[in-house]
C-alpha positions as CSV (number, residue, x, y, z in Angstrom):
1,M,0.4,-0.4,0.2
2,S,1.5,3.6,-0.9
3,T,1.8,5.3,2.3
4,D,2.2,8.1,0.4
5,T,0.1,12.1,2.2
6,P,-3.2,11.6,0.3
7,I,-2.5,14.8,-3.0
8,R,-5.5,17.3,-2.0
9,S,-5.0,20.4,-4.6
10,R,-5.7,20.5,-8.2
11,E,-2.9,22.9,-9.2
12,N,-0.7,18.9,-8.3
13,P,1.6,18.4,-12.0
14,L,0.4,14.7,-12.0
15,I,-3.3,15.5,-11.0
16,K,-3.4,18.3,-14.6
17,R,-1.3,15.8,-16.4
18,A,-4.3,13.4,-15.8
19,A,-6.6,16.6,-16.8
20,A,-4.7,16.9,-19.9
21,A,-5.1,14.1,-21.1
22,L,-8.2,13.5,-20.6
23,S,-8.9,16.8,-22.2
24,G,-6.8,15.5,-24.8
25,R,-4.0,18.2,-24.7
26,E,-1.8,16.0,-23.8
27,K,-1.0,13.7,-27.0
28,G,-0.2,10.2,-27.2
29,V,-0.7,9.4,-23.7
30,L,-3.4,6.5,-22.4
31,V,-6.0,6.8,-20.6
32,L,-7.9,4.8,-18.1
33,E,-10.8,5.0,-15.6
34,G,-12.2,2.1,-13.6
35,E,-10.2,-1.3,-11.9
36,R,-11.0,-3.7,-15.1
37,L,-9.6,-1.6,-17.5
38,V,-6.4,-1.1,-15.4
39,D,-5.5,-4.9,-15.0
40,E,-6.6,-5.5,-18.1
41,A,-4.2,-3.6,-19.4
42,R,-1.8,-4.4,-16.6
43,S,-2.9,-7.8,-17.8
44,A,-2.3,-7.8,-21.8
45,G,1.4,-6.5,-21.7
46,H,0.7,-2.1,-21.6
47,A,2.9,0.0,-19.9
48,L,1.8,2.8,-17.1
49,D,3.4,5.3,-15.6
50,L,0.5,6.5,-13.2
51,V,-2.1,5.3,-11.4
52,L,-3.8,7.4,-9.5
53,V,-6.9,5.3,-6.9
54,A,-9.5,7.9,-4.6
55,E,-7.9,7.6,-0.7
56,N,-12.1,5.5,0.1
57,R,-10.9,2.7,-1.9
58,P,-7.9,0.6,0.0
59,D,-9.3,-1.9,-1.0
60,L,-7.2,-0.8,-5.0
61,L,-4.5,-0.2,-3.3
62,R,-3.6,-2.4,-2.4
63,S,-4.1,-4.3,-5.3
64,H,-2.0,-2.1,-7.3
65,Q,1.5,-1.3,-5.6
66,G,2.6,2.4,-6.2
67,A,-0.4,3.8,-7.1
68,R,0.0,7.8,-5.6
69,V,-3.1,8.0,-3.0
70,V,-5.9,11.3,-4.0
71,D,-8.6,12.9,-1.8
72,T,-11.9,11.0,-4.3
73,Q,-14.1,14.5,-4.2
74,L,-10.7,15.3,-6.1
75,L,-9.7,12.1,-8.0
76,E,-13.8,12.6,-9.1
77,R,-13.6,16.8,-10.1
78,V,-10.9,15.1,-12.2
79,S,-12.5,12.1,-13.8
80,G,-13.8,12.0,-17.0
81,L,-16.7,10.0,-16.1
82,D,-19.5,10.4,-14.5
83,T,-18.7,9.1,-11.4
84,S,-15.3,8.5,-10.5
85,P,-14.9,4.4,-10.6
86,G,-11.9,5.3,-8.3
87,I,-9.3,4.5,-10.1
88,L,-7.6,6.4,-13.0
89,A,-3.9,5.3,-15.0
90,L,-1.9,6.5,-18.0
91,G,0.9,4.8,-20.1
92,P,1.8,5.4,-22.9
93,E,0.9,4.7,-26.0
94,P,0.4,1.7,-27.2
95,A,3.1,0.2,-31.0
96,S,1.4,0.1,-33.2
97,A,0.5,-4.2,-34.7
98,R,3.0,-3.7,-38.2
99,L,1.3,-5.9,-40.9
100,E,4.9,-7.2,-42.5
101,D,5.1,-8.4,-39.4
102,F,1.8,-11.1,-39.8
103,R,1.9,-14.9,-41.1
104,I,-0.1,-14.4,-44.4
105,D,-1.9,-17.8,-44.8
106,R,-6.0,-19.4,-45.6
107,H,-6.4,-18.6,-41.6
108,F,-5.5,-13.8,-41.6
109,F,-8.8,-12.5,-41.3
110,L,-8.3,-8.6,-40.9
111,L,-10.9,-6.4,-39.8
112,V,-10.3,-2.8,-40.6
113,V,-12.3,0.2,-40.0
114,A,-12.8,3.1,-41.9
115,G,-13.4,6.2,-41.3
116,I,-15.9,5.4,-38.3
117,A,-15.8,8.4,-35.5
118,D,-18.7,7.6,-33.4
119,P,-15.4,5.5,-30.7
120,R,-18.7,3.5,-28.9
121,N,-19.3,1.6,-32.4
122,L,-14.9,1.2,-32.2
123,G,-15.2,-0.5,-29.5
124,A,-17.9,-2.6,-30.3
125,L,-16.8,-3.9,-33.5
126,A,-13.5,-4.8,-31.1
127,R,-15.5,-6.9,-28.8
128,S,-17.1,-8.3,-31.9
129,A,-13.3,-8.6,-33.4
130,E,-11.8,-10.6,-30.2
131,A,-15.1,-12.7,-29.9
132,F,-15.0,-13.7,-33.1
133,Q,-11.2,-14.4,-33.6
134,V,-9.4,-12.0,-35.6
135,S,-6.5,-11.8,-36.6
136,A,-5.9,-8.1,-36.0
137,L,-8.5,-4.8,-36.0
138,A,-6.7,-2.2,-38.8
139,I,-7.9,1.1,-38.5
140,C,-7.2,3.5,-41.1
141,G,-6.9,7.6,-41.0
142,G,-8.5,10.0,-40.3
143,G,-11.3,7.8,-37.7
144,V,-11.4,8.0,-34.2
145,N,-8.6,6.9,-32.2
146,P,-8.4,3.2,-30.6
147,W,-7.4,4.9,-28.2
148,N,-10.6,7.3,-26.9
149,P,-11.3,7.1,-23.5
150,K,-15.4,6.3,-24.8
151,A,-14.4,3.4,-27.5
152,L,-11.3,1.5,-24.9
153,R,-14.5,1.1,-22.3
154,G,-17.3,-0.4,-24.7
155,S,-14.4,-2.7,-26.0
156,M,-14.3,-4.3,-22.3
157,G,-10.6,-4.1,-22.5
158,S,-11.0,-5.8,-26.6
159,L,-8.6,-2.8,-27.6
160,L,-5.7,-3.3,-25.4
161,R,-5.3,-7.2,-26.7
162,L,-6.4,-7.9,-29.8
163,P,-3.0,-6.3,-32.9
164,I,-4.4,-3.6,-34.3
165,V,-3.0,-1.9,-37.0
166,R,-3.3,2.0,-37.4
167,A,-3.1,2.7,-41.0
168,S,-2.7,6.9,-42.1
169,D,-5.3,5.9,-44.6
170,A,-7.1,3.1,-47.0
171,R,-5.4,3.8,-50.5
172,T,-1.8,2.7,-48.9
173,L,-4.0,-0.2,-46.6
174,S,-5.4,-1.4,-49.9
175,T,-3.0,-2.0,-52.0
176,A,-0.7,-3.1,-49.3
177,L,-3.1,-6.2,-48.6
178,R,-3.2,-6.5,-52.2
179,L,0.3,-6.9,-52.8
180,R,1.0,-9.5,-50.1
181,G,-2.3,-11.3,-51.9
182,V,-5.6,-10.2,-49.5
183,R,-9.0,-10.5,-51.0
184,Q,-10.5,-7.7,-49.7
185,V,-14.7,-7.9,-49.7
186,H,-16.5,-4.7,-48.0
187,A,-20.1,-5.0,-46.9
188,A,-21.8,-3.4,-49.2
189,T,-26.4,-2.0,-49.0
190,R,-27.2,-3.4,-51.8
191,G,-26.2,-5.6,-54.5
192,G,-23.7,-8.2,-52.4
193,T,-23.4,-11.2,-52.1
194,D,-24.8,-13.4,-49.2
195,P,-22.2,-13.5,-46.0
196,E,-24.2,-16.8,-45.7
197,T,-23.1,-19.1,-49.7
198,F,-19.8,-16.8,-49.2
199,D,-16.7,-18.5,-48.8
200,W,-15.0,-16.9,-46.3
201,Q,-10.9,-19.0,-46.6
202,G,-8.2,-16.3,-46.1
203,P,-6.6,-14.9,-45.8
204,L,-8.7,-11.9,-46.4
205,A,-9.6,-8.3,-45.2
206,L,-13.1,-7.7,-44.7
207,W,-13.6,-3.4,-44.5
208,L,-16.3,-1.2,-42.5
209,S,-17.1,2.0,-42.9
210,G,-20.2,4.3,-42.3
211,E,-23.8,3.0,-43.0
212,T,-24.3,3.9,-46.0
213,G,-20.8,1.5,-47.1
214,A,-18.7,4.1,-48.8
215,L,-15.5,3.8,-48.8
216,D,-13.0,6.3,-50.1
217,L,-10.8,4.2,-51.9
218,D,-10.7,2.2,-55.5
219,T,-12.8,-0.4,-54.9
220,H,-12.7,-2.6,-58.1
221,D,-11.2,-5.2,-56.9
222,F,-13.1,-6.0,-53.8
223,E,-15.8,-8.7,-53.6
224,G,-19.1,-7.0,-52.0
225,L,-21.3,-8.3,-49.1
226,T,-24.7,-8.1,-48.1
227,L,-26.5,-8.7,-45.5
228,R,-30.3,-9.2,-46.4
229,I,-32.5,-6.8,-44.9
230,A,-36.1,-5.7,-45.3
231,E,-36.3,-4.0,-47.9
232,S,-37.8,-0.6,-46.2
233,V,-34.7,-0.3,-44.0
234,E,-32.2,1.3,-45.7
235,S,-29.1,-0.4,-43.9
236,L,-27.4,-1.4,-41.0
237,N,-25.9,0.0,-37.8
238,V,-22.5,-0.4,-38.3
239,T,-21.5,-2.2,-35.7
240,V,-24.7,-4.2,-36.4
241,A,-23.5,-5.7,-39.4
242,G,-19.7,-5.7,-38.6
243,S,-20.9,-8.0,-35.9
244,L,-23.2,-10.0,-37.7
245,L,-20.6,-10.0,-40.9
246,L,-18.5,-11.8,-38.8
247,Y,-20.5,-13.6,-36.5
248,C,-21.7,-15.4,-40.8
249,A,-17.3,-15.8,-41.1
250,Q,-16.9,-17.6,-37.8
251,R,-20.1,-20.2,-38.6
252,R,-19.3,-20.6,-42.0
253,L,-15.0,-21.7,-41.5
254,R,-16.4,-23.6,-39.0
255,H,-17.8,-25.2,-40.5
256,G,-15.4,-25.6,-44.0
257,G,-17.1,-22.9,-45.6
């Protein structure tokens, strides 16, 4: 347990740093609030260089060596949540996985998200990606940062466990995948193959973008996938569509399809 005197001033340098990270003023910093996310980060091997624990949570102090004690009301005011969970941690953003380090074989299955701005959608997609055992999650420039606190909470730790490939733009990533012989498919609102009959054998990259399914790149050699829905419904939320496609992929692959 930490024997430090509790931090009680908002002018304390550690409190100022936490506030800056939560507001987005300090770049390249991973911000974690809540015992589960902090534990997930440590279990995944991510470095944490500051852990702040509320004075009224001695149970957390016992399990987080080196944590700094903070006045409970002060940590409440600093927290990015409506109700502070009593623990806040900072560390460097995890390094991105590199496409060239993956073994590209028939088992390789990459989920690519492009231009998804809602962190809650990204977090939910990451949960589905882990649940349905993708090889990695690739995120193209222009979308939400995978280390956005809302995305991290929505992922329930999946973003901390999955290999994350960061691509500067969609065209660069698509070209790199094409050069390595990866089939590329995208979710199409209309006109694509039914995912229940599609050949999901890899290596394969499934692209998801906004609810319209539009991608800002040349998809002439992409295969389209379309979920059959009522004509009165224009499209599905990207998280719902992506999760259904991942489920179809896993089921078909499990049965050799």
